[in-house]
C-alpha positions as CSV (number, residue, x, y, z in Angstrom):
1,X,101.6,74.7,81.3
2,X,103.3,77.7,80.0
3,X,104.5,80.3,82.5
4,X,104.9,80.6,86.2
5,X,106.4,83.2,88.5
6,X,108.2,82.2,91.7
7,X,107.3,85.1,94.1
8,X,110.8,85.4,95.5
9,X,114.0,87.3,94.7
10,X,116.1,85.0,96.9
11,X,118.4,83.3,94.4
12,X,118.9,80.1,96.5
13,X,115.2,79.6,97.0
14,X,114.4,80.4,93.3
15,X,117.0,77.9,92.2
16,X,115.8,75.1,94.5
17,X,112.2,75.5,93.4
18,X,112.9,75.9,89.7
19,X,114.9,72.7,89.6
20,X,112.0,70.7,90.8
21,X,109.2,72.3,88.8
22,X,111.0,72.6,85.4
23,X,109.2,69.7,83.8
24,X,105.9,71.3,84.3
25,X,106.5,74.8,82.9
26,X,108.0,76.2,79.7
27,X,109.0,79.5,81.3
28,X,109.9,80.0,85.0
29,X,110.2,83.6,86.1
30,X,110.8,85.2,89.6
31,X,110.6,88.5,91.3
32,X,114.1,89.1,90.1
33,X,112.5,89.6,86.6
34,X,110.0,92.2,88.1
35,X,112.1,94.5,90.3
36,X,109.3,97.1,90.1
37,X,107.2,95.0,92.4
38,X,109.6,95.8,95.2
39,X,109.6,94.3,98.6
40,X,106.3,92.5,99.5
41,X,105.4,93.1,103.2
42,X,104.4,89.9,104.8
43,X,102.1,91.0,107.6
44,X,100.0,87.9,107.9
45,X,99.4,86.1,111.2
46,X,100.1,82.6,109.9
47,X,102.6,81.0,107.6
48,X,99.7,80.3,105.1
49,X,98.7,83.9,105.0
50,X,102.2,85.1,104.4
51,X,102.7,82.7,101.6
52,X,99.4,83.8,99.9
53,X,100.3,87.5,100.3
54,X,103.4,86.9,98.1
55,X,101.7,84.7,95.5
56,X,98.6,86.9,95.2
57,X,100.7,90.1,94.9
58,X,102.8,88.5,92.2
59,X,99.7,87.3,90.3
60,X,97.9,90.6,90.6
61,X,100.8,92.5,89.2
62,X,102.0,90.1,86.4
63,X,98.8,88.3,85.5
64,X,100.9,85.1,85.4
65,X,100.2,82.1,87.6
66,X,102.4,82.5,90.7
67,X,103.7,80.4,93.5
68,X,105.3,81.5,96.8
69,X,106.7,79.7,99.7
70,X,107.0,80.6,103.3
71,X,109.1,78.7,105.7
72,X,109.3,78.8,109.5
73,X,111.5,77.0,112.1
74,X,109.7,75.9,115.2
75,X,111.9,75.0,118.3
76,X,109.8,73.2,120.9
77,X,111.9,74.3,123.9
78,X,111.4,77.9,122.9
79,X,107.6,77.7,122.5
80,X,107.8,77.3,118.8
81,X,110.2,80.3,118.3
82,X,111.4,81.7,116.0
83,X,108.2,80.8,114.1
84,X,106.9,83.7,111.9
85,X,110.1,85.6,112.7
86,X,112.4,82.9,111.3
87,X,113.9,85.1,108.6
88,X,114.4,88.1,111.0
89,X,114.9,86.4,114.3
90,X,117.9,88.6,115.2
91,X,116.4,91.8,113.8
92,X,114.9,93.3,110.6
93,X,117.9,93.0,108.4
94,X,119.6,90.2,110.2
95,X,121.9,87.8,108.3
96,X,121.6,84.0,108.4
97,X,124.7,83.9,110.6
98,X,123.1,86.4,113.1
99,X,119.9,84.4,113.2
100,X,121.8,81.2,113.9
101,X,123.9,82.7,116.6
102,X,120.8,84.1,118.4
103,X,119.2,80.7,118.3
104,X,122.3,78.9,119.6
105,X,122.6,81.5,122.4
106,X,118.9,81.0,123.4
107,X,119.5,77.2,123.5
108,X,122.9,77.4,125.3
109,X,123.2,74.6,127.9
110,X,119.9,72.9,126.8
111,X,120.2,69.1,126.6
112,X,120.2,67.5,123.2
113,X,117.0,65.6,123.9
114,X,115.2,69.0,124.5
115,X,116.3,70.6,121.3
116,X,113.7,69.1,119.0
117,X,112.5,71.3,116.1
118,X,110.9,71.3,112.7
119,X,110.9,73.2,109.6
120,X,107.5,73.9,108.0
121,X,107.1,75.1,104.4
122,X,103.9,76.2,102.9
123,X,103.7,76.7,99.1
124,X,100.8,78.7,97.8
125,X,99.6,78.8,94.2
126,X,97.4,81.5,92.6
127,X,96.2,81.7,89.0
128,X,92.8,83.2,89.6
129,X,90.9,79.9,89.2
130,X,92.8,77.3,91.2
131,X,94.2,78.9,94.3
132,X,95.6,76.4,96.8
133,X,98.4,75.7,99.3
134,X,100.4,72.6,100.2
135,X,102.8,71.9,103.1
136,X,106.0,70.1,103.8
137,X,107.5,69.3,107.3
138,X,111.0,68.2,108.2
139,X,111.6,67.0,111.8
140,X,114.9,67.3,113.6
141,X,116.8,69.0,116.3
142,X,119.0,72.1,116.7
143,X,122.7,71.3,117.0
144,X,125.1,73.0,119.5
145,X,127.3,74.3,116.7
146,X,127.4,74.5,112.9
147,X,128.1,71.4,110.9
148,X,128.5,71.3,107.1
149,X,128.9,74.1,104.5
150,X,126.1,73.5,102.0
151,X,122.6,74.9,101.9
152,X,121.6,78.2,103.4
153,X,119.7,79.8,106.3
154,X,119.6,77.6,109.4
155,X,120.8,74.5,107.5
156,X,124.2,74.2,109.3
157,X,122.5,73.9,112.8
158,X,119.5,71.8,111.8
159,X,120.1,68.1,112.3
160,X,117.7,65.9,110.2
161,X,116.2,63.0,112.2
162,X,115.7,60.9,109.0
163,X,119.3,61.3,107.6
164,X,121.2,61.7,110.9
165,X,123.1,64.7,109.5
166,X,122.7,68.4,109.2
167,X,120.9,69.9,106.2
168,X,124.2,71.6,105.3
169,X,125.9,68.3,105.0
170,X,123.5,67.0,102.3
171,X,123.9,67.1,98.6
172,X,121.0,68.7,96.7
173,X,119.4,65.3,95.9
174,X,119.3,64.2,99.5
175,X,118.0,67.5,100.7
176,X,115.2,67.6,98.1
177,X,114.2,64.2,99.2
178,X,113.6,65.0,102.9
179,X,113.6,68.8,103.3
180,X,110.5,70.8,104.2
181,X,110.7,72.6,100.9
182,X,111.5,69.5,98.9
183,X,108.4,67.7,100.4
184,X,106.2,70.8,99.8
185,X,107.4,71.0,96.2
186,X,106.6,67.4,95.6
187,X,103.1,68.0,97.0
188,X,102.7,71.0,94.8
189,X,103.8,69.1,91.7
190,X,101.3,66.3,92.5
191,X,98.4,68.7,93.1
192,X,99.1,70.8,89.9
193,X,99.3,67.6,87.8
194,X,95.9,66.5,89.2
195,X,94.4,69.9,88.3
196,X,95.7,70.2,84.8
197,X,95.8,66.6,83.6
């Protein structure tokens, strides 16, 4: 395959996705290469809809096959919050730190056994012929304070059940193996290979 656009201007996200899909594409672009597209309003009611809004907008504008991911954090004790508001849990222009602090505050005093949570990532692909989505899920729990200094977003307070450490303690190889985005990307690679083999 020749070209693909990652429908994101988040450098961390673009880097994480690019690393894993490089063998499949000659040229990998992102919304950083198309600043004229501007901010894409994600006004869907599900994670799948929000992912497709981004990939379709990118494809319609560029004419190049596009992928987008949307990730939510679901905390069982908080009735699956922050959910669709994961990126703006503490307000429209909230930083990752502000989002984490709000979540920690809302779970203050809650027993470790009741802090179960999961990250869900949906990756959608649009090329005008083969539109599809895949999903990746990472189970864990919310810690009482930050641990580790790698990763981004909620990584320092999300404890992976599988690796028994926070996502922010993992090196990129470990994280790609078990993270929600890593699993979704593997599922994407497998599906795209099936389509174009």
